[in-house]
Jmol script that loads the backbone (N, CA, C; Angstrom):
load data "model"
ATOM      1  N   GLY A   1       0.773  -1.169   0.000  1.00  0.00           N
ATOM      2  CA  GLY A   1       0.000   0.000   0.000  1.00  0.00           C
ATOM      3  C   GLY A   1       0.838   1.266   0.000  1.00  0.00           C
ATOM      4  N   PRO A   2       0.558   2.127   0.964  1.00  0.00           N
ATOM      5  CA  PRO A   2       1.213   3.434   1.010  1.00  0.00           C
ATOM      6  C   PRO A   2       2.728   3.333   1.244  1.00  0.00           C
ATOM      7  N   GLU A   3       3.158   2.253   1.943  1.00  0.00           N
ATOM      8  CA  GLU A   3       4.595   2.100   2.185  1.00  0.00           C
ATOM      9  C   GLU A   3       5.348   1.890   0.866  1.00  0.00           C
ATOM     10  N   ILE A   4       4.766   1.092  -0.020  1.00  0.00           N
ATOM     11  CA  ILE A   4       5.408   0.826  -1.311  1.00  0.00           C
ATOM     12  C   ILE A   4       5.489   2.113  -2.128  1.00  0.00           C
ATOM     13  N   VAL A   5       4.429   2.913  -2.099  1.00  0.00           N
ATOM     14  CA  VAL A   5       4.426   4.191  -2.818  1.00  0.00           C
ATOM     15  C   VAL A   5       5.517   5.094  -2.254  1.00  0.00           C
ATOM     16  N   GLN A   6       5.623   5.149  -0.923  1.00  0.00           N
ATOM     17  CA  GLN A   6       6.640   5.978  -0.275  1.00  0.00           C
ATOM     18  C   GLN A   6       8.044   5.505  -0.653  1.00  0.00           C
ATOM     19  N   GLU A   7       8.267   4.175  -0.610  1.00  0.00           N
ATOM     20  CA  GLU A   7       9.573   3.611  -0.966  1.00  0.00           C
ATOM     21  C   GLU A   7       9.935   3.931  -2.414  1.00  0.00           C
ATOM     22  N   THR A   8       8.974   3.746  -3.289  1.00  0.00           N
ATOM     23  CA  THR A   8       9.200   4.014  -4.712  1.00  0.00           C
ATOM     24  C   THR A   8       9.529   5.484  -4.931  1.00  0.00           C
ATOM     25  N   THR A   9       8.792   6.365  -4.273  1.00  0.00           N
ATOM     26  CA  THR A   9       9.038   7.802  -4.397  1.00  0.00           C
ATOM     27  C   THR A   9      10.444   8.143  -3.915  1.00  0.00           C
ATOM     28  N   GLU A  10      10.864   7.563  -2.790  1.00  0.00           N
ATOM     29  CA  GLU A  10      12.207   7.825  -2.266  1.00  0.00           C
ATOM     30  C   GLU A  10      13.283   7.327  -3.235  1.00  0.00           C
ATOM     31  N   LYS A  11      13.059   6.154  -3.830  1.00  0.00           N
ATOM     32  CA  LYS A  11      14.033   5.625  -4.784  1.00  0.00           C
ATOM     33  C   LYS A  11      14.115   6.509  -6.030  1.00  0.00           C
ATOM     34  N   ILE A  12      12.970   7.001  -6.482  1.00  0.00           N
ATOM     35  CA  ILE A  12      12.957   7.894  -7.645  1.00  0.00           C
ATOM     36  C   ILE A  12      13.742   9.164  -7.337  1.00  0.00           C
ATOM     37  N   VAL A  13      13.549   9.713  -6.142  1.00  0.00           N
ATOM     38  CA  VAL A  13      14.281  10.919  -5.744  1.00  0.00           C
ATOM     39  C   VAL A  13      15.785  10.634  -5.729  1.00  0.00           C
ATOM     40  N   GLN A  14      16.187   9.486  -5.180  1.00  0.00           N
ATOM     41  CA  GLN A  14      17.609   9.113  -5.146  1.00  0.00           C
ATOM     42  C   GLN A  14      18.184   8.985  -6.558  1.00  0.00           C
ATOM     43  N   ILE A  15      17.430   8.334  -7.432  1.00  0.00           N
ATOM     44  CA  ILE A  15      17.896   8.161  -8.817  1.00  0.00           C
ATOM     45  C   ILE A  15      18.053   9.515  -9.493  1.00  0.00           C
ATOM     46  N   LYS A  16      17.074  10.405  -9.310  1.00  0.00           N
ATOM     47  CA  LYS A  16      17.158  11.751  -9.902  1.00  0.00           C
ATOM     48  C   LYS A  16      18.393  12.491  -9.394  1.00  0.00           C
ATOM     49  N   GLN A  17      18.663  12.364  -8.085  1.00  0.00           N
ATOM     50  CA  GLN A  17      19.828  13.041  -7.513  1.00  0.00           C
ATOM     51  C   GLN A  17      21.126  12.478  -8.096  1.00  0.00           C
ATOM     52  N   ARG A  18      21.193  11.160  -8.260  1.00  0.00           N
ATOM     53  CA  ARG A  18      22.396  10.547  -8.829  1.00  0.00           C
ATOM     54  C   ARG A  18      22.598  10.963 -10.288  1.00  0.00           C
ATOM     55  N   ILE A  19      21.506  11.003 -11.037  1.00  0.00           N
ATOM     56  CA  ILE A  19      21.606  11.437 -12.439  1.00  0.00           C
ATOM     57  C   ILE A  19      22.092  12.880 -12.502  1.00  0.00           C
ATOM     58  N   GLN A  20      21.540  13.742 -11.649  1.00  0.00           N
ATOM     59  CA  GLN A  20      21.955  15.148 -11.641  1.00  0.00           C
ATOM     60  C   GLN A  20      23.420  15.278 -11.222  1.00  0.00           C
ATOM     61  N   ALA A  21      23.846  14.484 -10.247  1.00  0.00           N
ATOM     62  CA  ALA A  21      25.247  14.522  -9.818  1.00  0.00           C
ATOM     63  C   ALA A  21      26.165  14.095 -10.965  1.00  0.00           C
ATOM     64  N   ALA A  22      25.759  13.076 -11.713  1.00  0.00           N
ATOM     65  CA  ALA A  22      26.567  12.624 -12.854  1.00  0.00           C
ATOM     66  C   ALA A  22      26.641  13.716 -13.918  1.00  0.00           C
ATOM     67  N   ARG A  23      25.513  14.381 -14.192  1.00  0.00           N
ATOM     68  CA  ARG A  23      25.511  15.483 -15.166  1.00  0.00           C
ATOM     69  C   ARG A  23      26.437  16.610 -14.717  1.00  0.00           C
ATOM     70  N   ASP A  24      26.333  16.968 -13.437  1.00  0.00           N
ATOM     71  CA  ASP A  24      27.182  18.039 -12.907  1.00  0.00           C
ATOM     72  C   ASP A  24      28.663  17.670 -13.030  1.00  0.00           C
ATOM     73  N   HIS A  25      28.982  16.416 -12.732  1.00  0.00           N
ATOM     74  CA  HIS A  25      30.366  15.951 -12.826  1.00  0.00           C
ATOM     75  C   HIS A  25      30.860  16.038 -14.269  1.00  0.00           C
ATOM     76  N   GLN A  26      30.036  15.588 -15.217  1.00  0.00           N
ATOM     77  CA  GLN A  26      30.425  15.646 -16.631  1.00  0.00           C
ATOM     78  C   GLN A  26      30.616  17.089 -17.083  1.00  0.00           C
ATOM     79  N   LYS A  27      29.747  17.985 -16.622  1.00  0.00           N
ATOM     80  CA  LYS A  27      29.854  19.391 -17.016  1.00  0.00           C
ATOM     81  C   LYS A  27      31.139  20.000 -16.458  1.00  0.00           C
ATOM     82  N   ARG A  28      31.445  19.724 -15.190  1.00  0.00           N
ATOM     83  CA  ARG A  28      32.682  20.247 -14.607  1.00  0.00           C
ATOM     84  C   ARG A  28      33.895  19.742 -15.376  1.00  0.00           C
ATOM     85  N   TYR A  29      33.879  18.461 -15.731  1.00  0.00           N
ATOM     86  CA  TYR A  29      34.993  17.876 -16.478  1.00  0.00           C
ATOM     87  C   TYR A  29      35.123  18.534 -17.853  1.00  0.00           C
ATOM     88  N   ALA A  30      34.012  18.723 -18.540  1.00  0.00           N
ATOM     89  CA  ALA A  30      34.040  19.356 -19.866  1.00  0.00           C
ATOM     90  C   ALA A  30      34.479  20.810 -19.754  1.00  0.00           C
ATOM     91  N   ASP A  31      34.033  21.500 -18.714  1.00  0.00           N
ATOM     92  CA  ASP A  31      34.391  22.909 -18.540  1.00  0.00           C
ATOM     93  C   ASP A  31      35.897  23.086 -18.323  1.00  0.00           C
ATOM     94  N   LEU A  32      36.554  22.097 -17.705  1.00  0.00           N
ATOM     95  CA  LEU A  32      37.997  22.182 -17.491  1.00  0.00           C
ATOM     96  C   LEU A  32      38.749  22.216 -18.817  1.00  0.00           C
ATOM     97  N   LYS A  33      38.212  21.517 -19.817  1.00  0.00           N
ATOM     98  CA  LYS A  33      38.871  21.450 -21.123  1.00  0.00           C
ATOM     99  C   LYS A  33      38.518  22.638 -22.015  1.00  0.00           C
ATOM    100  N   ARG A  34      37.499  23.375 -21.653  1.00  0.00           N
ATOM    101  CA  ARG A  34      37.040  24.488 -22.485  1.00  0.00           C
ATOM    102  C   ARG A  34      37.986  25.671 -22.351  1.00  0.00           C
ATOM    103  N   LYS A  35      38.320  26.272 -23.485  1.00  0.00           N
ATOM    104  CA  LYS A  35      39.188  27.443 -23.482  1.00  0.00           C
ATOM    105  C   LYS A  35      38.368  28.660 -23.880  1.00  0.00           C
ATOM    106  N   PRO A  36      38.591  29.768 -23.218  1.00  0.00           N
ATOM    107  CA  PRO A  36      37.831  30.963 -23.598  1.00  0.00           C
ATOM    108  C   PRO A  36      38.281  31.469 -24.971  1.00  0.00           C
ATOM    109  N   ILE A  37      37.322  31.869 -25.772  1.00  0.00           N
ATOM    110  CA  ILE A  37      37.614  32.405 -27.101  1.00  0.00           C
ATOM    111  C   ILE A  37      37.063  33.820 -27.156  1.00  0.00           C
ATOM    112  N   GLU A  38      37.882  34.709 -27.647  1.00  0.00           N
ATOM    113  CA  GLU A  38      37.425  36.089 -27.777  1.00  0.00           C
ATOM    114  C   GLU A  38      37.326  36.454 -29.244  1.00  0.00           C
ATOM    115  N   PHE A  39      36.297  37.220 -29.566  1.00  0.00           N
ATOM    116  CA  PHE A  39      36.086  37.676 -30.931  1.00  0.00           C
ATOM    117  C   PHE A  39      36.016  39.189 -30.945  1.00  0.00           C
ATOM    118  N   GLN A  40      36.459  39.742 -32.034  1.00  0.00           N
ATOM    119  CA  GLN A  40      36.346  41.182 -32.247  1.00  0.00           C
ATOM    120  C   GLN A  40      35.210  41.424 -33.238  1.00  0.00           C
ATOM    121  N   VAL A  41      34.674  42.630 -33.230  1.00  0.00           N
ATOM    122  CA  VAL A  41      33.570  42.967 -34.118  1.00  0.00           C
ATOM    123  C   VAL A  41      33.951  42.758 -35.578  1.00  0.00           C
ATOM    124  N   GLU A  42      35.186  43.063 -35.927  1.00  0.00           N
ATOM    125  CA  GLU A  42      35.596  42.962 -37.329  1.00  0.00           C
ATOM    126  C   GLU A  42      36.008  41.548 -37.749  1.00  0.00           C
ATOM    127  N   ASP A  43      35.990  40.580 -36.824  1.00  0.00           N
ATOM    128  CA  ASP A  43      36.340  39.203 -37.170  1.00  0.00           C
ATOM    129  C   ASP A  43      35.338  38.640 -38.176  1.00  0.00           C
ATOM    130  N   LYS A  44      35.840  37.786 -39.073  1.00  0.00           N
ATOM    131  CA  LYS A  44      34.985  37.194 -40.099  1.00  0.00           C
ATOM    132  C   LYS A  44      35.307  35.715 -40.239  1.00  0.00           C
ATOM    133  N   PHE A  45      34.340  34.982 -40.713  1.00  0.00           N
ATOM    134  CA  PHE A  45      34.572  33.595 -41.115  1.00  0.00           C
ATOM    135  C   PHE A  45      34.478  33.572 -42.633  1.00  0.00           C
ATOM    136  N   VAL A  46      35.559  33.168 -43.273  1.00  0.00           N
ATOM    137  CA  VAL A  46      35.585  33.139 -44.731  1.00  0.00           C
ATOM    138  C   VAL A  46      35.544  31.687 -45.180  1.00  0.00           C
ATOM    139  N   GLU A  47      34.526  31.369 -45.965  1.00  0.00           N
ATOM    140  CA  GLU A  47      34.457  30.020 -46.507  1.00  0.00           C
ATOM    141  C   GLU A  47      35.521  29.877 -47.583  1.00  0.00           C
ATOM    142  N   GLU A  48      36.326  28.842 -47.443  1.00  0.00           N
ATOM    143  CA  GLU A  48      37.406  28.592 -48.396  1.00  0.00           C
ATOM    144  C   GLU A  48      37.203  27.213 -49.011  1.00  0.00           C
ATOM    145  N   PRO A  49      37.591  27.057 -50.268  1.00  0.00           N
ATOM    146  CA  PRO A  49      37.524  25.722 -50.859  1.00  0.00           C
ATOM    147  C   PRO A  49      38.609  24.836 -50.253  1.00  0.00           C
ATOM    148  N   VAL A  50      38.268  23.588 -49.994  1.00  0.00           N
ATOM    149  CA  VAL A  50      39.212  22.661 -49.376  1.00  0.00           C
ATOM    150  C   VAL A  50      39.871  21.778 -50.432  1.00  0.00           C
ATOM    151  N   GLU A  51      39.059  21.229 -51.321  1.00  0.00           N
ATOM    152  CA  GLU A  51      39.618  20.354 -52.345  1.00  0.00           C
ATOM    153  C   GLU A  51      38.644  20.201 -53.503  1.00  0.00           C
ATOM    154  N   ILE A  52      39.187  19.734 -54.607  1.00  0.00           N
ATOM    155  CA  ILE A  52      38.369  19.420 -55.774  1.00  0.00           C
ATOM    156  C   ILE A  52      38.030  17.937 -55.694  1.00  0.00           C
ATOM    157  N   ILE A  53      36.747  17.637 -55.737  1.00  0.00           N
ATOM    158  CA  ILE A  53      36.268  16.270 -55.551  1.00  0.00           C
ATOM    159  C   ILE A  53      36.083  15.546 -56.886  1.00  0.00           C
ATOM    160  N   ASP A  54      35.619  16.286 -57.893  1.00  0.00           N
ATOM    161  CA  ASP A  54      35.262  15.641 -59.156  1.00  0.00           C
ATOM    162  C   ASP A  54      35.393  16.645 -60.297  1.00  0.00           C
ATOM    163  N   ARG A  55      35.421  16.119 -61.501  1.00  0.00           N
ATOM    164  CA  ARG A  55      35.479  16.966 -62.710  1.00  0.00           C
ATOM    165  C   ARG A  55      34.465  16.440 -63.711  1.00  0.00           C
ATOM    166  N   GLU A  56      33.880  17.351 -64.468  1.00  0.00           N
ATOM    167  CA  GLU A  56      32.976  16.968 -65.552  1.00  0.00           C
ATOM    168  C   GLU A  56      33.083  18.001 -66.652  1.00  0.00           C
ATOM    169  N   VAL A  57      32.524  17.669 -67.790  1.00  0.00           N
ATOM    170  CA  VAL A  57      32.438  18.640 -68.881  1.00  0.00           C
ATOM    171  C   VAL A  57      30.962  18.833 -69.186  1.00  0.00           C
ATOM    172  N   LYS A  58      30.507  20.059 -68.990  1.00  0.00           N
ATOM    173  CA  LYS A  58      29.109  20.402 -69.259  1.00  0.00           C
ATOM    174  C   LYS A  58      28.984  20.697 -70.749  1.00  0.00           C
ATOM    175  N   ARG A  59      28.111  19.980 -71.417  1.00  0.00           N
ATOM    176  CA  ARG A  59      27.932  20.178 -72.853  1.00  0.00           C
ATOM    177  C   ARG A  59      26.790  21.153 -73.092  1.00  0.00           C
ATOM    178  N   LEU A  60      27.139  22.270 -73.695  1.00  0.00           N
ATOM    179  CA  LEU A  60      26.128  23.248 -74.071  1.00  0.00           C
ATOM    180  C   LEU A  60      25.899  23.136 -75.576  1.00  0.00           C
ATOM    181  N   ARG A  61      25.025  23.945 -76.087  1.00  0.00           N
ATOM    182  CA  ARG A  61      24.679  23.832 -77.505  1.00  0.00           C
ATOM    183  C   ARG A  61      25.902  23.891 -78.424  1.00  0.00           C
ATOM    184  N   ASN A  62      26.737  24.921 -78.244  1.00  0.00           N
ATOM    185  CA  ASN A  62      27.881  25.096 -79.141  1.00  0.00           C
ATOM    186  C   ASN A  62      29.236  24.970 -78.448  1.00  0.00           C
ATOM    187  N   SER A  63      29.251  24.561 -77.194  1.00  0.00           N
ATOM    188  CA  SER A  63      30.542  24.506 -76.503  1.00  0.00           C
ATOM    189  C   SER A  63      30.528  23.467 -75.388  1.00  0.00           C
ATOM    190  N   HIS A  64      31.727  23.193 -74.896  1.00  0.00           N
ATOM    191  CA  HIS A  64      31.908  22.300 -73.747  1.00  0.00           C
ATOM    192  C   HIS A  64      32.569  23.120 -72.651  1.00  0.00           C
ATOM    193  N   VAL A  65      31.989  23.062 -71.444  1.00  0.00           N
ATOM    194  CA  VAL A  65      32.511  23.859 -70.329  1.00  0.00           C
ATOM    195  C   VAL A  65      33.002  22.914 -69.234  1.00  0.00           C
ATOM    196  N   PRO A  66      34.310  22.889 -68.962  1.00  0.00           N
ATOM    197  CA  PRO A  66      34.813  22.057 -67.860  1.00  0.00           C
ATOM    198  C   PRO A  66      34.361  22.635 -66.512  1.00  0.00           C
ATOM    199  N   ILE A  67      33.837  21.763 -65.658  1.00  0.00           N
ATOM    200  CA  ILE A  67      33.419  22.185 -64.318  1.00  0.00           C
ATOM    201  C   ILE A  67      34.069  21.270 -63.289  1.00  0.00           C
ATOM    202  N   VAL A  68      34.210  21.789 -62.068  1.00  0.00           N
ATOM    203  CA  VAL A  68      34.797  21.018 -60.972  1.00  0.00           C
ATOM    204  C   VAL A  68      33.849  21.032 -59.779  1.00  0.00           C
ATOM    205  N   LYS A  69      33.795  19.913 -59.087  1.00  0.00           N
ATOM    206  CA  LYS A  69      33.004  19.829 -57.859  1.00  0.00           C
ATOM    207  C   LYS A  69      33.943  20.138 -56.701  1.00  0.00           C
ATOM    208  N   VAL A  70      33.574  21.133 -55.887  1.00  0.00           N
ATOM    209  CA  VAL A  70      34.455  21.656 -54.847  1.00  0.00           C
ATOM    210  C   VAL A  70      33.859  21.396 -53.469  1.00  0.00           C
ATOM    211  N   ARG A  71      34.721  20.960 -52.544  1.00  0.00           N
ATOM    212  CA  ARG A  71      34.309  20.830 -51.133  1.00  0.00           C
ATOM    213  C   ARG A  71      34.777  22.077 -50.405  1.00  0.00           C
ATOM    214  N   TRP A  72      33.865  22.697 -49.641  1.00  0.00           N
ATOM    215  CA  TRP A  72      34.147  23.941 -48.915  1.00  0.00           C
ATOM    216  C   TRP A  72      34.197  23.687 -47.419  1.00  0.00           C
ATOM    217  N   ASN A  73      34.976  24.532 -46.705  1.00  0.00           N
ATOM    218  CA  ASN A  73      34.874  24.538 -45.240  1.00  0.00           C
ATOM    219  C   ASN A  73      33.770  25.533 -44.922  1.00  0.00           C
ATOM    220  N   SER A  74      32.681  25.033 -44.430  1.00  0.00           N
ATOM    221  CA  SER A  74      31.505  25.868 -44.230  1.00  0.00           C
ATOM    222  C   SER A  74      31.040  25.762 -42.789  1.00  0.00           C
ATOM    223  N   ARG A  75      30.462  26.829 -42.277  1.00  0.00           N
ATOM    224  CA  ARG A  75      29.894  26.780 -40.922  1.00  0.00           C
ATOM    225  C   ARG A  75      28.703  25.839 -40.867  1.00  0.00           C
ATOM    226  N   ARG A  76      28.100  25.584 -42.011  1.00  0.00           N
ATOM    227  CA  ARG A  76      26.918  24.724 -42.053  1.00  0.00           C
ATOM    228  C   ARG A  76      27.291  23.248 -42.173  1.00  0.00           C
ATOM    229  N   GLY A  77      28.575  22.936 -42.149  1.00  0.00           N
ATOM    230  CA  GLY A  77      29.002  21.548 -42.293  1.00  0.00           C
ATOM    231  C   GLY A  77      29.526  21.300 -43.696  1.00  0.00           C
ATOM    232  N   LEU A  78      29.448  20.062 -44.143  1.00  0.00           N
ATOM    233  CA  LEU A  78      29.950  19.734 -45.474  1.00  0.00           C
ATOM    234  C   LEU A  78      29.129  20.447 -46.531  1.00  0.00           C
ATOM    235  N   GLU A  79      29.828  21.072 -47.453  1.00  0.00           N
ATOM    236  CA  GLU A  79      29.134  21.764 -48.532  1.00  0.00           C
ATOM    237  C   GLU A  79      29.910  21.563 -49.824  1.00  0.00           C
ATOM    238  N   PHE A  80      29.183  21.246 -50.883  1.00  0.00           N
ATOM    239  CA  PHE A  80      29.783  21.005 -52.190  1.00  0.00           C
ATOM    240  C   PHE A  80      29.085  21.865 -53.230  1.00  0.00           C
ATOM    241  N   THR A  81      29.862  22.392 -54.178  1.00  0.00           N
ATOM    242  CA  THR A  81      29.276  23.140 -55.290  1.00  0.00           C
ATOM    243  C   THR A  81      30.017  22.791 -56.569  1.00  0.00           C
ATOM    244  N   TRP A  82      29.330  22.979 -57.682  1.00  0.00           N
ATOM    245  CA  TRP A  82      29.960  22.842 -58.997  1.00  0.00           C
ATOM    246  C   TRP A  82      30.349  24.227 -59.460  1.00  0.00           C
ATOM    247  N   GLU A  83      31.596  24.379 -59.913  1.00  0.00           N
ATOM    248  CA  GLU A  83      32.117  25.678 -60.356  1.00  0.00           C
ATOM    249  C   GLU A  83      32.757  25.525 -61.731  1.00  0.00           C
ATOM    250  N   ARG A  84      32.758  26.614 -62.494  1.00  0.00           N
ATOM    251  CA  ARG A  84      33.466  26.596 -63.780  1.00  0.00           C
ATOM    252  C   ARG A  84      34.960  26.470 -63.511  1.00  0.00           C
ATOM    253  N   GLU A  85      35.590  25.515 -64.166  1.00  0.00           N
ATOM    254  CA  GLU A  85      37.001  25.243 -63.889  1.00  0.00           C
ATOM    255  C   GLU A  85      37.898  26.438 -64.197  1.00  0.00           C
ATOM    256  N   ASP A  86      37.681  27.105 -65.317  1.00  0.00           N
ATOM    257  CA  ASP A  86      38.563  28.217 -65.692  1.00  0.00           C
ATOM    258  C   ASP A  86      38.503  29.359 -64.680  1.00  0.00           C
ATOM    259  N   GLN A  87      37.294  29.724 -64.253  1.00  0.00           N
ATOM    260  CA  GLN A  87      37.150  30.811 -63.274  1.00  0.00           C
ATOM    261  C   GLN A  87      37.700  30.399 -61.911  1.00  0.00           C
ATOM    262  N   PHE A  88      37.447  29.161 -61.551  1.00  0.00           N
ATOM    263  CA  PHE A  88      37.881  28.673 -60.246  1.00  0.00           C
ATOM    264  C   PHE A  88      39.404  28.565 -60.186  1.00  0.00           C
ATOM    265  N   LYS A  89      40.013  28.153 -61.293  1.00  0.00           N
ATOM    266  CA  LYS A  89      41.470  28.003 -61.352  1.00  0.00           C
ATOM    267  C   LYS A  89      42.160  29.358 -61.196  1.00  0.00           C
ATOM    268  N   LYS A  90      41.558  30.415 -61.729  1.00  0.00           N
ATOM    269  CA  LYS A  90      42.130  31.761 -61.580  1.00  0.00           C
ATOM    270  C   LYS A  90      42.115  32.198 -60.120  1.00  0.00           C
ATOM    271  N   LYS A  91      41.020  31.882 -59.440  1.00  0.00           N
ATOM    272  CA  LYS A  91      40.855  32.344 -58.059  1.00  0.00           C
ATOM    273  C   LYS A  91      41.613  31.467 -57.053  1.00  0.00           C
ATOM    274  N   TYR A  92      41.666  30.167 -57.298  1.00  0.00           N
ATOM    275  CA  TYR A  92      42.281  29.222 -56.353  1.00  0.00           C
ATOM    276  C   TYR A  92      43.248  28.285 -57.085  1.00  0.00           C
ATOM    277  N   PRO A  93      44.332  28.806 -57.639  1.00  0.00           N
ATOM    278  CA  PRO A  93      45.245  27.948 -58.418  1.00  0.00           C
ATOM    279  C   PRO A  93      45.910  26.856 -57.580  1.00  0.00           C
ATOM    280  N   HIS A  94      46.068  27.097 -56.277  1.00  0.00           N
ATOM    281  CA  HIS A  94      46.738  26.105 -55.421  1.00  0.00           C
ATOM    282  C   HIS A  94      46.001  24.768 -55.382  1.00  0.00           C
ATOM    283  N   LEU A  95      44.696  24.775 -55.619  1.00  0.00           N
ATOM    284  CA  LEU A  95      43.948  23.517 -55.598  1.00  0.00           C
ATOM    285  C   LEU A  95      44.221  22.666 -56.838  1.00  0.00           C
ATOM    286  N   PHE A  96      44.807  23.260 -57.848  1.00  0.00           N
ATOM    287  CA  PHE A  96      45.063  22.536 -59.082  1.00  0.00           C
ATOM    288  C   PHE A  96      46.493  22.001 -59.158  1.00  0.00           C
ATOM    289  N   THR A  97      47.320  22.339 -58.175  1.00  0.00           N
ATOM    290  CA  THR A  97      48.689  21.813 -58.167  1.00  0.00           C
ATOM    291  C   THR A  97      48.709  20.381 -57.663  1.00  0.00           C
ATOM    292  N   LYS A  98      47.709  20.033 -56.841  1.00  0.00           N
ATOM    293  CA  LYS A  98      47.601  18.663 -56.346  1.00  0.00           C
ATOM    294  C   LYS A  98      47.012  17.799 -57.448  1.00  0.00           C
ATOM    295  N   THR A  99      47.228  16.516 -57.326  1.00  0.00           N
ATOM    296  CA  THR A  99      46.621  15.602 -58.285  1.00  0.00           C
ATOM    297  C   THR A  99      45.173  15.412 -57.888  1.00  0.00           C
ATOM    298  N   ALA A 100      44.288  15.930 -58.688  1.00  0.00           N
ATOM    299  CA  ALA A 100      42.858  15.814 -58.408  1.00  0.00           C
ATOM    300  C   ALA A 100      42.240  14.860 -59.416  1.00  0.00           C
ATOM    301  N   PRO A 101      41.113  14.243 -59.074  1.00  0.00           N
ATOM    302  CA  PRO A 101      40.475  13.281 -59.989  1.00  0.00           C
ATOM    303  C   PRO A 101      40.005  13.943 -61.268  1.00  0.00           C
TER     304      PRO A 101
END
end "model"
wireframe off; spacefill off
backbone 0.3
color backbone group
């Protein structure tokens, strides 16, 4: 009857306290590894191309346009775009010195 309800309630309270203690311990441990980072108003994040993943030739009516698939370092995670090879090579020639597919 009521004793079982009381016992169960006490055990639930104990379990909640232990879970909270474990969370607090994990947070303290993680906070020790955290380093403060300071930013200035003029700081920027510039997305840069990381590598060329693939190459294709886009066939248009009267011409063929070489394009490259580029992987970017993006705040949104992995990001890929297709770019015209000639324009991209002018802007980022260092990516073409490596052996790309």
